MDAnalysis code that builds the backbone (N, CA, C; Angstrom):
import MDAnalysis as mda
import numpy as np

u = mda.Universe.empty(576, n_residues=192, atom_resindex=np.repeat(np.arange(192), 3), trajectory=True)
u.add_TopologyAttr("name", ["N", "CA", "C"] * 192)
u.add_TopologyAttr("resid", np.arange(1, 193))
u.add_TopologyAttr("resname", ["UNK", "UNK", "UNK", "UNK", "UNK", "UNK", "UNK", "UNK", "UNK", "UNK", "UNK", "UNK", "UNK", "UNK", "UNK", "UNK", "UNK", "UNK", "UNK", "UNK", "UNK", "UNK", "UNK", "UNK", "UNK", "UNK", "UNK", "UNK", "UNK", "UNK", "UNK", "UNK", "UNK", "UNK", "UNK", "UNK", "UNK", "UNK", "UNK", "UNK", "UNK", "UNK", "UNK", "UNK", "UNK", "UNK", "UNK", "UNK", "UNK", "UNK", "UNK", "UNK", "UNK", "UNK", "UNK", "UNK", "UNK", "UNK", "UNK", "UNK", "UNK", "UNK", "UNK", "UNK", "UNK", "UNK", "UNK", "UNK", "UNK", "UNK", "UNK", "UNK", "UNK", "UNK", "UNK", "UNK", "UNK", "UNK", "UNK", "UNK", "UNK", "UNK", "UNK", "UNK", "UNK", "UNK", "UNK", "UNK", "UNK", "UNK", "UNK", "UNK", "UNK", "UNK", "UNK", "UNK", "UNK", "UNK", "UNK", "UNK", "UNK", "UNK", "UNK", "UNK", "UNK", "UNK", "UNK", "UNK", "UNK", "UNK", "UNK", "UNK", "UNK", "UNK", "UNK", "UNK", "UNK", "UNK", "UNK", "UNK", "UNK", "UNK", "UNK", "UNK", "UNK", "UNK", "UNK", "UNK", "UNK", "UNK", "UNK", "UNK", "UNK", "UNK", "UNK", "UNK", "UNK", "UNK", "UNK", "UNK", "UNK", "UNK", "UNK", "UNK", "UNK", "UNK", "UNK", "UNK", "UNK", "UNK", "UNK", "UNK", "UNK", "UNK", "UNK", "UNK", "UNK", "UNK", "UNK", "UNK", "UNK", "UNK", "UNK", "UNK", "UNK", "UNK", "UNK", "UNK", "UNK", "UNK", "UNK", "UNK", "UNK", "UNK", "UNK", "UNK", "UNK", "UNK", "UNK", "UNK", "UNK", "UNK", "UNK", "UNK", "UNK", "UNK", "UNK", "UNK", "UNK", "UNK", "UNK", "UNK"])
u.atoms.positions = np.array([
    [0.909, -1.154, 0.024],
    [-0.100, 0.022, -0.038],
    [0.775, 1.272, -0.058],
    [1.978, 1.272, 0.839],
    [2.645, 2.426, 0.970],
    [3.378, 2.812, -0.605],
    [3.983, 1.647, -1.201],
    [4.560, 1.750, -2.432],
    [3.536, 2.440, -3.605],
    [2.256, 2.091, -3.409],
    [1.403, 2.361, -4.164],
    [1.052, 3.863, -3.896],
    [0.887, 4.421, -2.831],
    [0.964, 5.970, -2.432],
    [2.230, 6.559, -2.843],
    [3.189, 6.052, -2.971],
    [4.644, 6.837, -3.231],
    [4.489, 7.038, -4.749],
    [3.804, 6.258, -5.227],
    [3.801, 6.566, -6.991],
    [2.486, 7.546, -7.394],
    [1.515, 7.209, -6.527],
    [0.093, 7.923, -6.876],
    [0.283, 9.337, -6.674],
    [0.696, 9.722, -5.293],
    [0.741, 11.175, -4.809],
    [1.599, 12.070, -5.718],
    [2.949, 11.613, -6.009],
    [3.654, 12.390, -7.224],
    [3.117, 12.290, -8.503],
    [2.513, 11.336, -8.832],
    [1.766, 11.477, -10.070],
    [0.578, 12.362, -10.116],
    [-0.067, 12.378, -9.192],
    [-1.350, 13.416, -8.930],
    [-0.768, 14.810, -9.096],
    [0.426, 14.994, -8.277],
    [0.980, 16.470, -8.336],
    [1.381, 16.880, -9.636],
    [2.141, 15.855, -10.231],
    [2.369, 16.276, -11.573],
    [1.350, 16.616, -12.715],
    [0.292, 15.607, -12.331],
    [-1.029, 16.151, -13.216],
    [-1.715, 17.462, -12.864],
    [-1.590, 17.824, -11.463],
    [-2.105, 19.084, -11.079],
    [-1.323, 20.225, -11.724],
    [0.033, 20.048, -11.580],
    [0.919, 21.078, -12.211],
    [0.903, 21.176, -13.523],
    [0.777, 20.120, -14.414],
    [0.651, 20.273, -15.850],
    [-0.826, 20.962, -16.077],
    [-1.877, 20.709, -15.395],
    [-3.072, 21.378, -15.430],
    [-2.980, 22.944, -15.147],
    [-2.226, 23.224, -14.142],
    [-1.898, 24.561, -13.628],
    [-1.343, 25.308, -14.836],
    [-0.228, 24.718, -15.394],
    [0.460, 25.517, -16.297],
    [-0.275, 25.500, -17.715],
    [-1.277, 24.663, -17.933],
    [-1.996, 24.690, -19.204],
    [-3.328, 25.605, -18.957],
    [-3.312, 26.398, -17.883],
    [-4.389, 27.249, -17.791],
    [-5.695, 26.797, -16.958],
    [-5.606, 25.663, -16.299],
    [-6.820, 25.123, -15.854],
    [-6.720, 25.523, -14.074],
    [-7.946, 26.038, -13.692],
    [-7.865, 26.493, -12.250],
    [-9.129, 25.874, -11.636],
    [-9.122, 26.039, -10.432],
    [-10.437, 25.417, -9.555],
    [-11.509, 26.324, -9.555],
    [-11.383, 27.665, -9.862],
    [-12.625, 28.388, -9.957],
    [-12.741, 29.252, -11.307],
    [-13.996, 29.496, -11.639],
    [-13.958, 30.237, -12.971],
    [-13.272, 31.645, -12.745],
    [-13.411, 32.207, -11.811],
    [-12.775, 33.664, -11.667],
    [-11.256, 33.598, -11.763],
    [-10.775, 32.510, -11.168],
    [-9.085, 32.364, -10.970],
    [-8.699, 31.828, -12.575],
    [-9.537, 31.219, -13.294],
    [-9.106, 31.011, -14.764],
    [-9.258, 32.138, -15.605],
    [-10.349, 33.047, -15.231],
    [-10.402, 34.187, -16.251],
    [-9.155, 35.245, -15.784],
    [-8.994, 35.343, -14.546],
    [-7.537, 36.013, -14.184],
    [-6.443, 35.614, -14.734],
    [-6.342, 34.475, -14.925],
    [-4.987, 33.855, -15.369],
    [-5.006, 33.893, -16.952],
    [-6.167, 34.440, -17.756],
    [-6.210, 34.461, -19.151],
    [-4.885, 35.225, -19.801],
    [-4.306, 34.694, -20.654],
    [-2.959, 35.274, -21.171],
    [-3.188, 36.487, -21.584],
    [-4.148, 37.132, -22.076],
    [-4.373, 38.551, -22.715],
    [-4.723, 39.687, -21.681],
    [-5.021, 39.100, -20.321],
    [-5.422, 39.929, -19.166],
    [-4.274, 40.425, -18.514],
    [-4.178, 41.838, -18.499],
    [-2.918, 42.507, -17.716],
    [-3.175, 42.369, -16.241],
    [-2.053, 42.393, -15.560],
    [-2.081, 42.404, -14.060],
    [-2.864, 43.567, -13.271],
    [-2.949, 44.721, -14.124],
    [-3.891, 45.748, -13.467],
    [-5.378, 45.465, -13.657],
    [-5.760, 44.626, -14.407],
    [-7.119, 44.467, -14.804],
    [-8.092, 44.390, -13.616],
    [-9.209, 45.153, -13.660],
    [-10.045, 45.180, -12.517],
    [-11.289, 44.522, -12.986],
    [-11.717, 43.574, -12.053],
    [-13.053, 43.087, -12.336],
    [-14.364, 43.965, -12.114],
    [-14.972, 44.150, -13.268],
    [-16.314, 44.894, -13.172],
    [-17.442, 44.250, -12.747],
    [-17.261, 43.030, -13.625],
    [-18.926, 42.220, -13.403],
    [-18.607, 40.943, -14.048],
    [-19.593, 40.036, -13.640],
    [-19.227, 38.628, -13.888],
    [-20.777, 37.947, -14.019],
    [-20.861, 36.998, -15.003],
    [-22.366, 36.431, -15.225],
    [-21.835, 35.029, -15.458],
    [-23.118, 34.219, -15.523],
    [-22.959, 32.819, -15.859],
    [-24.090, 32.292, -16.679],
    [-23.843, 31.474, -17.606],
    [-24.695, 30.808, -18.472],
    [-24.368, 29.363, -18.554],
    [-25.013, 28.533, -17.762],
    [-24.780, 26.906, -17.509],
    [-23.420, 26.887, -17.136],
    [-22.266, 26.296, -17.601],
    [-20.888, 26.210, -17.175],
    [-20.021, 27.178, -17.965],
    [-20.504, 28.338, -18.394],
    [-19.743, 29.160, -18.989],
    [-19.845, 30.462, -18.265],
    [-18.628, 31.165, -17.804],
    [-18.614, 32.286, -17.229],
    [-18.258, 33.358, -18.169],
    [-18.716, 34.426, -17.938],
    [-18.696, 35.739, -18.591],
    [-18.070, 36.743, -17.720],
    [-16.821, 37.272, -17.797],
    [-16.356, 38.095, -16.934],
    [-15.691, 39.365, -17.575],
    [-16.340, 40.614, -16.962],
    [-15.715, 41.880, -17.780],
    [-14.705, 42.680, -16.980],
    [-13.627, 42.887, -17.438],
    [-12.583, 43.604, -16.933],
    [-12.141, 44.815, -17.525],
    [-11.575, 45.783, -16.697],
    [-11.037, 47.198, -17.145],
    [-9.665, 47.191, -16.681],
    [-8.996, 47.617, -18.019],
    [-7.373, 47.829, -17.667],
    [-7.201, 49.274, -18.139],
    [-6.656, 50.111, -17.005],
    [-6.163, 51.587, -17.298],
    [-4.874, 51.472, -18.035],
    [-3.967, 50.594, -17.592],
    [-2.822, 50.491, -18.364],
    [-2.968, 50.365, -19.960],
    [-3.580, 49.334, -20.249],
    [-4.058, 48.718, -21.685],
    [-5.155, 49.973, -22.283],
    [-5.924, 50.719, -21.279],
    [-6.980, 51.495, -21.889],
    [-7.831, 50.575, -22.647],
    [-8.297, 49.614, -22.105],
    [-9.293, 48.734, -22.994],
    [-10.052, 47.956, -21.781],
    [-11.218, 47.556, -22.223],
    [-12.343, 46.725, -21.621],
    [-12.100, 45.323, -22.235],
    [-12.098, 44.246, -21.423],
    [-11.782, 42.935, -21.858],
    [-13.004, 42.031, -21.098],
    [-13.671, 41.159, -22.214],
    [-14.475, 40.327, -21.856],
    [-13.900, 38.938, -22.038],
    [-13.787, 38.206, -20.757],
    [-13.047, 36.945, -20.683],
    [-14.087, 35.866, -20.459],
    [-14.200, 34.842, -21.356],
    [-15.063, 33.592, -21.204],
    [-14.227, 32.454, -20.446],
    [-14.759, 31.763, -19.709],
    [-14.508, 30.515, -19.076],
    [-15.394, 29.369, -19.124],
    [-14.809, 28.095, -19.427],
    [-15.569, 26.875, -19.445],
    [-15.097, 26.218, -18.293],
    [-16.193, 25.107, -17.835],
    [-15.873, 24.173, -16.869],
    [-15.546, 22.936, -17.456],
    [-14.535, 22.188, -17.185],
    [-13.969, 20.921, -17.688],
    [-13.883, 20.052, -16.498],
    [-14.796, 19.207, -16.237],
    [-14.686, 18.208, -15.100],
    [-14.612, 19.199, -13.757],
    [-13.391, 19.049, -12.953],
    [-13.483, 19.856, -11.852],
    [-12.825, 21.167, -11.868],
    [-12.149, 21.502, -13.403],
    [-11.523, 22.518, -13.409],
    [-11.993, 23.522, -14.340],
    [-11.779, 24.656, -14.248],
    [-12.103, 25.767, -15.280],
    [-10.875, 26.292, -16.175],
    [-11.169, 26.631, -17.440],
    [-10.299, 27.175, -18.244],
    [-10.814, 28.376, -19.033],
    [-9.924, 29.227, -19.370],
    [-10.267, 30.364, -20.353],
    [-9.544, 30.346, -21.522],
    [-10.130, 30.345, -22.597],
    [-9.294, 30.315, -23.896],
    [-9.907, 31.417, -24.843],
    [-10.816, 31.961, -24.406],
    [-11.272, 33.069, -25.405],
    [-11.497, 34.579, -24.721],
    [-11.258, 35.561, -25.267],
    [-11.512, 36.934, -24.741],
    [-11.604, 37.908, -26.003],
    [-12.167, 39.146, -25.677],
    [-12.544, 40.098, -26.699],
    [-12.358, 41.340, -26.063],
    [-11.549, 42.390, -26.793],
    [-11.145, 43.543, -25.901],
    [-12.106, 44.689, -26.940],
    [-12.194, 45.847, -25.903],
    [-12.626, 47.030, -26.586],
    [-12.092, 48.106, -26.051],
    [-11.343, 48.957, -26.973],
    [-10.518, 50.164, -26.340],
    [-11.384, 51.250, -25.745],
    [-10.735, 51.970, -24.871],
    [-11.475, 53.036, -24.205],
    [-12.004, 54.121, -25.415],
    [-12.974, 54.827, -25.267],
    [-13.184, 55.805, -26.223],
    [-14.104, 56.960, -25.499],
    [-14.201, 58.125, -26.182],
    [-14.849, 59.229, -25.699],
    [-16.285, 59.415, -26.079],
    [-16.751, 58.301, -26.961],
    [-18.098, 58.268, -27.565],
    [-19.055, 58.633, -26.649],
    [-20.252, 59.105, -26.926],
    [-21.366, 59.404, -25.871],
    [-21.953, 58.192, -25.246],
    [-22.111, 57.222, -26.293],
    [-22.356, 55.991, -25.858],
    [-21.226, 55.033, -26.239],
    [-20.895, 54.035, -25.257],
    [-19.739, 53.027, -25.615],
    [-19.906, 51.755, -25.233],
    [-19.795, 50.734, -26.180],
    [-19.814, 49.489, -25.711],
    [-18.502, 49.097, -25.072],
    [-18.673, 48.541, -23.734],
    [-17.489, 48.209, -23.061],
    [-17.338, 46.672, -22.842],
    [-18.155, 45.893, -23.289],
    [-18.045, 44.424, -22.949],
    [-18.881, 43.897, -24.365],
    [-18.471, 42.771, -24.752],
    [-19.281, 42.066, -25.744],
    [-18.555, 40.750, -25.984],
    [-19.539, 39.818, -26.206],
    [-19.143, 38.513, -26.875],
    [-20.288, 37.628, -27.091],
    [-20.083, 36.727, -28.012],
    [-21.037, 35.591, -28.438],
    [-20.327, 34.338, -28.471],
    [-21.052, 33.334, -27.821],
    [-20.267, 32.076, -27.839],
    [-21.481, 31.086, -27.997],
    [-20.806, 29.915, -28.619],
    [-21.669, 28.661, -28.780],
    [-20.820, 27.518, -28.362],
    [-21.031, 27.084, -27.293],
    [-20.013, 25.876, -26.884],
    [-20.948, 24.533, -26.890],
    [-20.376, 23.501, -26.661],
    [-21.253, 22.342, -26.731],
    [-22.448, 22.364, -25.881],
    [-22.228, 22.760, -24.702],
    [-23.800, 22.780, -23.972],
    [-24.282, 23.985, -23.601],
    [-23.473, 25.149, -24.012],
    [-23.868, 26.487, -23.669],
    [-23.972, 27.534, -24.860],
    [-24.776, 28.444, -24.815],
    [-24.751, 29.374, -25.790],
    [-25.113, 30.823, -25.327],
    [-24.517, 31.698, -25.651],
    [-24.807, 33.099, -25.101],
    [-24.371, 34.332, -25.982],
    [-25.017, 35.464, -25.591],
    [-24.582, 36.714, -26.230],
    [-24.561, 37.718, -25.294],
    [-23.571, 38.432, -25.103],
    [-23.473, 39.425, -24.038],
    [-23.002, 40.766, -24.552],
    [-23.576, 42.095, -24.225],
    [-23.183, 43.090, -24.479],
    [-23.271, 44.024, -23.123],
    [-22.430, 44.992, -22.862],
    [-22.320, 46.046, -21.773],
    [-22.088, 47.297, -22.432],
    [-22.953, 48.090, -21.973],
    [-22.802, 49.528, -22.301],
    [-22.797, 50.692, -21.349],
    [-22.119, 51.701, -21.589],
    [-22.151, 52.904, -20.825],
    [-22.646, 54.222, -21.661],
    [-23.448, 54.957, -20.985],
    [-24.132, 55.988, -21.599],
    [-23.456, 57.147, -21.011],
    [-22.921, 58.342, -21.750],
    [-22.633, 59.536, -21.298],
    [-23.591, 60.690, -21.813],
    [-24.694, 60.380, -22.407],
    [-25.613, 61.339, -22.826],
    [-26.874, 61.265, -22.020],
    [-27.028, 62.404, -21.604],
    [-28.257, 62.407, -20.649],
    [-29.624, 62.454, -21.336],
    [-29.709, 62.639, -22.578],
    [-30.856, 62.278, -23.371],
    [-31.367, 60.896, -23.332],
    [-30.336, 60.076, -23.173],
    [-30.744, 58.480, -23.400],
    [-31.217, 58.034, -22.202],
    [-32.658, 57.436, -22.256],
    [-33.451, 57.240, -21.105],
    [-33.217, 55.643, -21.109],
    [-33.417, 54.853, -22.255],
    [-33.300, 53.346, -22.207],
    [-32.682, 52.854, -23.361],
    [-32.201, 51.808, -23.363],
    [-31.595, 50.925, -24.436],
    [-32.164, 49.544, -24.676],
    [-32.732, 49.265, -26.003],
    [-33.149, 47.869, -26.270],
    [-32.042, 47.189, -27.032],
    [-32.293, 45.800, -26.706],
    [-31.369, 44.949, -27.386],
    [-32.049, 43.466, -27.421],
    [-31.611, 42.618, -28.547],
    [-32.362, 41.392, -28.666],
    [-32.929, 41.145, -30.140],
    [-33.332, 39.886, -30.109],
    [-33.997, 39.588, -31.480],
    [-35.227, 38.944, -30.825],
    [-36.358, 39.206, -31.966],
    [-37.745, 38.834, -31.535],
    [-37.693, 37.235, -31.292],
    [-38.476, 36.560, -30.452],
    [-39.323, 37.414, -29.304],
    [-38.362, 37.769, -28.228],
    [-37.239, 37.708, -28.092],
    [-36.329, 38.145, -27.116],
    [-35.734, 39.475, -26.837],
    [-36.540, 40.465, -26.955],
    [-36.086, 41.971, -26.802],
    [-36.289, 42.465, -25.433],
    [-35.160, 42.774, -25.001],
    [-35.017, 43.497, -23.663],
    [-34.798, 44.969, -23.591],
    [-35.499, 45.695, -22.770],
    [-35.433, 47.162, -22.454],
    [-34.951, 47.399, -21.221],
    [-33.860, 48.179, -21.136],
    [-33.254, 48.495, -19.818],
    [-33.191, 50.072, -19.888],
    [-33.353, 50.602, -18.596],
    [-33.374, 52.075, -18.369],
    [-31.939, 52.338, -18.005],
    [-31.451, 53.478, -18.474],
    [-30.031, 53.916, -18.122],
    [-30.109, 55.581, -18.042],
    [-28.977, 55.871, -16.985],
    [-28.864, 57.179, -16.637],
    [-27.443, 57.521, -17.195],
    [-27.200, 58.828, -17.393],
    [-25.988, 59.202, -17.833],
    [-24.924, 58.797, -16.745],
    [-23.733, 58.129, -17.192],
    [-22.687, 57.749, -16.633],
    [-22.850, 56.118, -15.820],
    [-23.877, 55.679, -16.336],
    [-24.269, 54.306, -15.789],
    [-23.735, 53.390, -16.870],
    [-23.716, 52.037, -16.311],
    [-23.570, 50.691, -17.081],
    [-24.687, 49.840, -17.023],
    [-25.143, 49.280, -18.203],
    [-25.923, 48.193, -18.283],
    [-25.399, 47.113, -18.987],
    [-26.115, 45.941, -18.778],
    [-25.642, 44.720, -19.629],
    [-26.712, 43.931, -19.992],
    [-26.730, 43.407, -21.375],
    [-27.612, 42.368, -21.680],
    [-26.985, 41.107, -21.871],
    [-27.596, 40.030, -21.363],
    [-26.998, 38.625, -21.499],
    [-28.218, 37.685, -22.007],
    [-28.096, 37.223, -23.155],
    [-28.980, 36.374, -23.703],
    [-28.651, 34.868, -23.812],
    [-29.573, 33.738, -23.668],
    [-29.040, 32.325, -23.615],
    [-29.010, 31.668, -24.988],
    [-28.554, 32.725, -26.062],
    [-28.385, 32.374, -27.532],
    [-27.410, 32.982, -28.092],
    [-26.773, 32.397, -28.987],
    [-25.630, 32.851, -29.545],
    [-25.956, 33.701, -30.794],
    [-25.543, 34.993, -30.946],
    [-25.892, 35.928, -32.087],
    [-24.879, 36.933, -32.104],
    [-24.389, 37.503, -33.306],
    [-23.596, 38.528, -33.451],
    [-24.170, 39.786, -32.607],
    [-23.267, 40.286, -32.056],
    [-23.666, 41.617, -31.147],
    [-24.496, 42.581, -31.889],
    [-24.050, 43.020, -33.034],
    [-24.794, 43.877, -33.992],
    [-26.092, 43.365, -34.418],
    [-26.095, 42.096, -34.468],
    [-27.650, 41.431, -34.798],
    [-28.646, 41.429, -33.720],
    [-28.150, 41.865, -32.490],
    [-29.014, 42.099, -31.474],
    [-29.654, 43.173, -31.425],
    [-29.308, 44.199, -32.455],
    [-29.896, 45.485, -32.776],
    [-29.842, 46.351, -31.523],
    [-28.701, 46.577, -30.875],
    [-28.784, 47.422, -29.894],
    [-29.115, 49.075, -30.296],
    [-30.232, 49.653, -29.453],
    [-30.542, 50.736, -30.042],
    [-30.701, 51.556, -28.566],
    [-30.447, 53.073, -28.794],
    [-30.605, 53.778, -27.538],
    [-31.983, 54.819, -27.871],
    [-32.733, 55.154, -26.913],
    [-34.059, 55.839, -27.088],
    [-34.046, 57.039, -26.001],
    [-34.661, 58.161, -26.228],
    [-34.906, 58.980, -25.304],
    [-36.133, 58.718, -24.719],
    [-36.581, 59.362, -23.852],
    [-37.873, 59.226, -22.911],
    [-39.130, 58.956, -23.680],
    [-38.969, 59.698, -24.800],
    [-40.361, 59.791, -25.687],
    [-40.514, 58.499, -26.677],
    [-39.454, 57.672, -26.561],
    [-39.233, 56.506, -27.511],
    [-38.671, 56.994, -28.751],
    [-38.073, 58.041, -28.935],
    [-37.314, 58.369, -30.242],
    [-36.123, 57.669, -30.109],
    [-35.707, 57.025, -31.514],
    [-34.347, 56.531, -31.640],
    [-33.292, 57.479, -31.585],
    [-32.093, 57.360, -30.800],
    [-31.062, 58.473, -30.611],
    [-29.875, 57.678, -31.309],
    [-29.685, 56.585, -30.949],
    [-28.385, 55.897, -31.511],
    [-28.563, 54.417, -31.693],
    [-27.797, 53.961, -32.578],
    [-27.752, 52.208, -33.105],
    [-26.364, 51.822, -33.034],
    [-26.118, 50.615, -32.730],
    [-24.936, 50.137, -32.713],
    [-24.494, 49.222, -33.851],
    [-23.418, 49.443, -34.360],
    [-23.088, 48.495, -35.613],
    [-22.177, 49.551, -36.726],
    [-22.273, 49.126, -37.878],
    [-21.452, 49.853, -38.857],
    [-22.322, 51.090, -39.268],
    [-21.845, 52.139, -39.904],
    [-22.867, 53.274, -40.372],
    [-23.716, 52.852, -41.458],
    [-24.761, 53.189, -41.215],
    [-25.943, 52.940, -42.270],
    [-25.565, 53.573, -43.554],
    [-26.209, 52.937, -44.526],
    [-26.064, 53.328, -45.939],
    [-24.499, 53.527, -46.515],
    [-23.952, 52.345, -46.209],
    [-22.489, 52.314, -46.537],
    [-22.371, 51.079, -46.991],
    [-21.509, 50.643, -47.901],
    [-20.869, 49.380, -48.221],
    [-19.442, 49.096, -47.930],
    [-18.819, 50.122, -47.546],
    [-17.339, 50.082, -47.038],
    [-17.407, 50.039, -45.582],
    [-16.660, 48.769, -45.044],
    [-16.568, 49.042, -43.532],
    [-15.181, 48.871, -43.026],
    [-15.102, 49.619, -41.969],
    [-13.783, 49.585, -41.276],
    [-14.135, 49.500, -39.999],
    [-13.172, 48.539, -39.106],
    [-13.516, 48.282, -37.886],
    [-13.547, 49.333, -36.916],
    [-12.869, 50.329, -36.938],
    [-12.944, 51.360, -36.032],
    [-14.351, 52.092, -36.186],
    [-15.205, 51.854, -37.137],
    [-16.570, 52.334, -37.447],
    [-17.753, 51.377, -36.791],
    [-17.221, 50.208, -36.375],
    [-18.045, 49.368, -35.635],
    [-18.471, 49.843, -34.108],
    [-19.462, 50.737, -34.000],
    [-19.695, 51.465, -32.642],
    [-21.084, 51.937, -32.646],
    [-21.289, 52.764, -31.710],
    [-22.518, 53.507, -31.677],
    [-22.574, 54.609, -32.428],
    [-23.602, 54.913, -33.282],
    [-23.838, 56.046, -34.327],
    [-24.947, 56.937, -33.766],
    [-24.972, 58.109, -33.952],
    [-25.929, 58.991, -33.673],
    [-27.079, 58.707, -35.004],
    [-28.432, 58.587, -34.604],
    [-29.289, 58.231, -35.470],
    [-29.402, 59.400, -36.585],
    [-29.364, 59.166, -37.756],
    [-29.549, 60.331, -38.862],
    [-28.072, 61.049, -39.223],
    [-27.083, 60.516, -38.503],
    [-25.811, 61.150, -39.242],
    [-25.235, 60.303, -39.664],
    [-24.235, 60.698, -40.779],
    [-23.420, 59.650, -41.698],
    [-21.928, 59.819, -41.181],
])
């Protein structure tokens, strides 16, 4: 029995060490924090869960970016293999987090928005019949999390004033067929 323990314990330690070096952790948050592209200064802003998938929103002043990190549970461990970043901006409305995923057992779409426009009263996002409306005030952040995978711009995020007039839409500029990645953002309705 003692000989077996002398072999099994070191073997288990080696397996745990290899799992740790491969990015596996015992909690979803520690897996997210160990993500390769997440900087040491990154501050956790929010976290969500859909099934065995974790969605974590971080902010890094050093990199001047927001980063959405996804984690998955695998047995007793969690790992993080995907993240999306959005640079800081001075736009009146800015998306600070976003992700769309479709894993074996989980699917989801996530978008988080900050409004710096006092005229914006609420934001709607989703696809029929799953449209959500959330009130927002200047300086606030709101998030939408849907249990299905859809490109973020196909969720049709739209900002309205208190009378229901559309003020902003999210995506590429309307009425154009030339797309540049820096133009994928919130646009004031009626402006080109």
